[in-house]
Kinemage of the C-alpha trace (Angstrom):
@kinemage 1
@onewidth
@group {chain A} dominant
@subgroup {mainchain}
@vectorlist {calphas} color= white
{ca leu a 1} P -17.550 -1.693 -5.987
{ca ile a 2} L -16.429 -3.348 -2.777
{ca arg a 3} L -12.795 -3.379 -3.868
{ca ala a 4} L -13.000 0.327 -4.745
{ca met a 5} L -14.441 1.089 -1.298
{ca arg a 6} L -11.698 -0.890 0.376
{ca asp a 7} L -8.848 0.485 -1.726
{ca ser a 8} L -9.866 4.107 -1.321
{ca asn a 9} L -10.634 3.937 2.401
{ca ala a 10} L -8.323 1.374 4.023
{ca pro a 11} L -5.117 3.442 3.654
{ca lys a 12} L -6.725 6.258 5.642
{ca phe a 13} L -7.590 4.089 8.637
{ca val a 14} L -5.458 3.431 11.683
{ca ala a 15} L -4.701 -0.233 12.317
{ca glu a 16} L -7.425 -0.565 14.962
{ca asp a 17} L -10.146 0.579 12.527
{ca ile a 18} L -9.398 -1.860 9.702
{ca pro a 19} L -11.077 -4.905 11.341
{ca leu a 20} L -14.131 -2.751 12.083
{ca phe a 21} L -14.296 -1.603 8.449
{ca gln a 22} L -13.927 -5.184 7.227
{ca ala a 23} L -16.728 -6.285 9.551
{ca ile a 24} L -19.027 -3.532 8.244
{ca val a 25} L -18.276 -4.471 4.634
{ca ser a 26} L -18.867 -8.160 5.325
{ca asp a 27} L -22.185 -7.297 7.021
{ca leu a 28} L -23.267 -5.211 4.021
{ca phe a 29} L -22.101 -7.780 1.456
{ca pro a 30} L -22.235 -11.154 3.261
{ca glu a 31} L -21.829 -13.369 0.180
{ca ser a 32} L -18.891 -11.460 -1.311
{ca asp a 33} L -15.297 -12.560 -1.096
{ca ile a 34} L -12.930 -9.855 -2.316
{ca pro a 35} L -9.433 -11.110 -3.143
{ca asp a 36} L -6.449 -8.843 -2.723
{ca his a 37} L -4.959 -7.140 -5.755
{ca ala a 38} L -2.168 -8.804 -7.624
{ca his a 39} L 0.428 -6.072 -7.948
{ca gly a 40} L 2.728 -7.953 -10.252
{ca gly a 41} L 6.310 -7.298 -9.286
{ca leu a 42} L 5.566 -4.231 -7.153
{ca glu a 43} L 5.858 -5.988 -3.812
{ca asp a 44} L 9.059 -7.729 -4.893
{ca ala a 45} L 10.475 -4.394 -6.065
{ca ile a 46} L 9.541 -2.804 -2.726
{ca cys a 47} L 11.308 -5.595 -0.834
{ca his a 48} L 14.354 -5.183 -3.077
{ca ala a 49} L 14.345 -1.396 -2.521
{ca leu a 50} L 14.184 -1.914 1.250
{ca glu a 51} L 17.105 -4.335 1.131
{ca gln a 52} L 19.124 -1.961 -1.072
{ca ala a 53} L 18.509 0.809 1.476
{ca gly a 54} L 19.769 -1.453 4.262
{ca leu a 55} L 16.340 -1.715 5.879
{ca gln a 56} L 14.469 -4.734 7.170
{ca val a 57} L 11.635 -6.057 5.038
{ca val a 58} L 8.687 -5.703 7.400
{ca pro a 59} L 5.314 -6.852 6.014
{ca ser a 60} L 3.452 -3.894 7.527
{ca leu a 61} L 5.797 -1.420 5.805
{ca val a 62} L 5.481 -3.228 2.478
{ca arg a 63} L 1.695 -3.089 2.890
{ca lys a 64} L 1.829 0.658 3.639
{ca val a 65} L 3.950 1.298 0.536
{ca val a 66} L 1.442 -0.660 -1.565
{ca gln a 67} L -1.396 1.344 0.018
{ca leu a 68} L 0.395 4.568 -0.875
{ca tyr a 69} L 0.719 3.318 -4.459
{ca glu a 70} L -2.996 2.480 -4.595
{ca thr a 71} L -3.933 5.841 -3.109
{ca ile a 72} L -1.806 7.757 -5.604
{ca arg a 73} L -3.511 5.882 -8.434
{ca val a 74} L -7.003 7.071 -7.403
{ca arg a 75} L -6.362 10.511 -5.890
{ca his a 76} L -5.102 13.770 -7.377
{ca gly a 77} L -3.237 14.839 -4.275
{ca val a 78} L -1.820 12.855 -1.389
{ca met a 79} L -0.431 14.026 1.936
{ca leu a 80} L 1.451 11.725 4.273
{ca val a 81} L 0.839 12.596 7.903
{ca gly a 82} L 1.934 10.937 11.098
{ca pro a 83} L 4.305 11.153 14.021
{ca thr a 84} L 8.014 11.796 13.751
{ca gly a 85} L 9.788 8.540 12.959
{ca gly a 86} L 6.567 6.946 11.719
{ca gly a 87} L 8.013 5.968 8.334
{ca lys a 88} L 6.485 8.607 6.053
{ca thr a 89} L 9.735 9.443 4.261
{ca thr a 90} L 10.775 5.799 4.039
{ca cys a 91} L 7.384 4.902 2.610
{ca phe a 92} L 7.468 7.350 -0.283
{ca lys a 93} L 11.176 6.856 -0.973
{ca met a 94} L 10.761 3.074 -1.177
{ca leu a 95} L 7.795 3.496 -3.506
{ca ala a 96} L 9.855 5.788 -5.724
{ca ala a 97} L 12.768 3.321 -5.758
{ca ala a 98} L 10.466 0.379 -6.509
{ca met a 99} L 8.718 2.216 -9.341
{ca thr a 100} L 12.072 3.271 -10.781
{ca glu a 101} L 13.265 -0.344 -10.696
{ca leu a 102} L 10.090 -1.595 -12.373
{ca arg a 103} L 10.374 1.046 -15.077
{ca ala a 104} L 14.012 0.126 -15.714
{ca gln a 105} L 13.048 -3.554 -16.040
{ca arg a 106} L 10.346 -2.616 -18.526
{ca phe a 107} L 12.811 -0.856 -20.796
{ca glu a 108} L 15.628 -3.419 -20.607
């Protein structure tokens, strides 16, 4: 339940709101320790896609791509919004490249 709350809400928050959300969750469920998801090779594939595109592997961008992946898994429609140059196009293109790479590995 806690993981579902986190996974469906965290991608919608701005960076300043995430610690507040985590504090609220820890106040509501003080004895719970929720580990992060293990995404298999997704994060490695994202890093590889970034390198192939000639981009730096920045942990915050990798995290945003993973959040987009998680959001797509639980929502029917997704809209990326943000300022010009904020990384929206890079985010979805790197997710597409990473998923394509993982699919190709699966069928090799």
